[in-house]
C-alpha positions in Angstrom: 13.2 15.1 53.0 15.1 16.7 50.2 18.6 17.4 50.7 19.3 20.9 50.9 22.2 22.1 48.5 24.9 24.3 50.2 25.8 26.5 47.2 27.6 28.5 49.2 30.3 25.4 49.7 30.2 24.7 46.0 32.9 26.2 43.4 30.7 28.1 41.0 31.6 28.5 37.5 32.4 31.9 36.5 30.8 31.7 33.0 28.0 29.5 31.9 26.8 28.8 28.3 23.5 27.3 27.8 21.9 26.1 24.4 18.3 26.3 25.2 17.0 23.2 23.3 13.6 21.6 23.6 10.9 24.4 23.3 9.2 23.0 20.3 9.1 19.8 22.1 7.6 21.1 24.9 5.0 22.8 23.5 4.3 19.4 21.3 3.6 17.5 24.5 0.9 20.2 25.5 -0.7 19.8 21.9 0.3 23.5 21.5 2.0 25.3 18.8 5.8 25.7 18.7 5.2 29.4 19.1 4.1 28.7 22.8 7.0 26.8 23.7 9.6 29.6 22.3 7.3 32.0 24.6 7.8 30.2 27.5 11.3 29.4 27.2 12.0 33.2 26.9 10.4 33.2 30.3 12.5 30.9 31.5 15.8 32.5 30.2 15.0 35.8 31.9 14.1 33.9 35.2 17.6 32.2 34.9 19.4 35.4 34.7 18.0 36.2 38.2 18.9 32.6 39.4 22.6 32.3 38.2 23.6 35.9 39.8 22.0 34.5 43.0 24.1 31.5 42.8 27.2 33.7 42.0 27.9 33.4 38.4 29.1 36.3 36.9 28.8 35.5 32.9 26.0 33.9 31.3 25.8 33.5 27.5 22.6 31.8 25.9 21.9 30.6 22.2 18.9 32.6 21.3 19.2 32.2 17.1 21.5 30.3 15.2 22.7 31.3 11.4 21.1 27.7 11.0 17.6 28.5 12.6 16.7 30.8 9.1 15.8 27.4 7.7 12.6 27.0 10.0 8.9 28.3 8.7 8.5 31.7 8.3 6.1 32.0 11.2 8.5 30.6 13.3 11.2 32.8 12.5 8.8 36.0 12.7 7.8 34.9 15.9 11.2 34.2 17.4 12.3 37.8 16.2 9.0 39.3 17.6 10.3 37.7 21.1 13.9 39.1 20.8 12.4 42.7 20.0 10.3 42.3 22.8 13.1 41.7 25.2 15.1 44.3 23.9 12.6 47.0 24.7 11.6 45.7 28.1 14.9 44.8 29.3 15.9 48.6 29.3 14.3 49.1 32.6 14.5 45.9 34.3 18.7 45.6 33.1 19.0 49.2 34.7 17.5 48.2 38.0 19.2 44.6 38.3 22.7 46.3 37.2 22.7 43.5 34.1 25.3 44.4 31.2 23.9 43.1 27.9 25.8 41.8 25.2 24.8 40.5 21.8 27.0 38.6 19.8 26.7 37.2 16.4 26.2 38.6 12.7 23.6 41.3 13.0 23.8 42.7 9.5 21.0 40.2 8.7 19.0 41.3 11.4 16.0 44.3 10.8 17.2 47.8 11.3 14.6 48.1 14.1 16.1 45.2 16.2 19.7 46.2 15.2 18.6 49.6 16.6 17.4 48.3 19.8 20.3 46.0 20.5 22.8 48.9 20.1 20.4 51.0 22.5 20.4 48.2 25.2 24.0 47.4 24.7 25.1 51.0 25.1 22.5 51.6 28.2 24.1 48.6 30.2 27.8 48.5 29.5 28.8 50.6 32.7 26.3 47.9 34.8 28.5 45.8 37.3 26.1 42.6 37.8 25.6 39.9 35.9 27.2 39.7 32.0 24.4 38.4 29.9 25.0 37.9 26.4 22.9 36.7 23.8 23.9 34.7 21.0 21.6 36.0 17.6 22.3 35.0 14.1 25.3 33.3 15.6 27.1 30.3 14.3 30.8 29.4 15.5 32.2 28.9 12.1 30.5 32.2 10.9 32.3 33.7 13.6 35.6 32.4 13.1 35.4 33.5 9.1 34.6 37.0 10.1 37.3 37.3 12.5 39.7 35.9 9.8 38.2 38.4 7.4 38.9 41.3 9.9 42.4 39.8 11.0 43.6 39.4 7.1 42.3 42.9 6.5 44.6 44.2 9.2 47.4 42.3 8.2 46.9 43.6 4.8 46.7 47.2 6.1 50.0 46.6 7.9 48.1 47.5 11.1 48.9 43.6 12.1 52.0 41.8 11.8 51.7 38.1 10.8 54.4 36.6 12.8 52.6 38.1 16.2 49.4 36.3 15.7 48.9 33.9 18.2 45.4 32.6 20.2 45.4 35.7 22.3 45.7 37.9 19.4 43.0 35.8 17.2 40.6 35.6 20.4 40.6 39.5 20.5 38.9 39.2 16.8 36.0 37.1 18.3 32.7 38.6 19.3 33.5 37.2 22.7 37.0 38.9 23.0 35.9 40.8 26.4 34.7 37.8 27.7 36.2 35.0 29.8 35.9 31.4 28.3 32.8 29.5 29.6 33.6 26.9 32.3 30.4 25.3 31.8 28.3 24.7 29.1 24.9 23.2 29.5 22.7 21.7 26.8 19.1 20.8 27.7 16.7 18.4 25.9 18.7 15.3 25.6 20.7 16.4 22.6 24.3 15.1 22.9 25.9 18.0 20.5 27.3 21.5 20.4 25.5 22.5 17.5 28.2 25.3 16.4 27.9 27.2 19.8 31.2 28.9 21.0 33.4 26.1 19.2 36.5 28.1 19.8 35.7 29.2 23.5 34.6 26.1 24.5 37.3 24.4 23.7 38.1 23.3 27.8 34.4 24.0 29.1 32.8 21.0 30.9 29.9 19.7 29.2 26.6 19.0 31.1 23.7 17.4 29.2 20.2 16.9 30.7 16.9 15.6 29.2 14.9 18.6 30.9 13.4 20.7 28.2 14.3 24.1 28.6 10.7 25.5 29.4 11.0 23.3 32.1 14.6 24.2 33.3 14.9 26.3 36.6 17.1 26.9 39.5 17.1 23.5 40.9 18.2 22.1 37.6 21.0 25.1 37.4 22.2 23.8 40.5 22.4 20.4 39.5 24.3 21.2 36.4 26.8 22.8 38.9 27.1 20.2 41.4 28.2 18.2 38.2 30.9 20.7 37.2 32.1 20.4 40.9 32.7 16.4 40.4 35.2 17.7 37.5 38.7 17.9 37.9 39.7 20.7 35.6 43.5 20.0 34.0 43.7 21.8 31.0 45.9 19.3 29.5 48.1 19.2 32.6 48.8 16.9 35.4 47.7 17.2 39.0 
């Protein structure tokens, strides 16, 4: 008999960040095109939002499209962008119904105008929602985010609206895309890869990392609970001693 996990007795991470890896390999195993893997992965991402909130997670951040993903084939990039378009349009009603707040982080300037407009509309329409805080990283790279933050910070110093001697970690953090969000407690990566791939490098400095061989399209609530179980085994000292 399968042991029932009493999630109500677990320490639930407030913010979970996920690198959704393995869509292509999932499709290849089934002799399907990579685009089929991305389509299934998108469906899983929507379901994980519901599962995360059901478990008590307040913030969920996913890595949807990196600054490096532009190197992929034109067909694959186009398909990924169309999936994002579809999500932005279909989520207006669903997010309103489920009280989800959506944010998009990353450099939006390279995205098509219609996609930028859809993102803006979704963010605006959900900004007062008080349920799950769902963040999607699109055309996101951690180093790029830091460079963009430094440029904005330097501009404010130059304009005398910021005192250089007053810059500390909190001030710098306020210039990042994630300024209004708590740092991730738990970072999950699927498909067996053991690296952070330029995902939230500043923000995950003290996150717990959970790596699983499960491919993203096969990831589900049970797998999310396994990650939380692992998180509960960790002793988070943040550099101190207990």
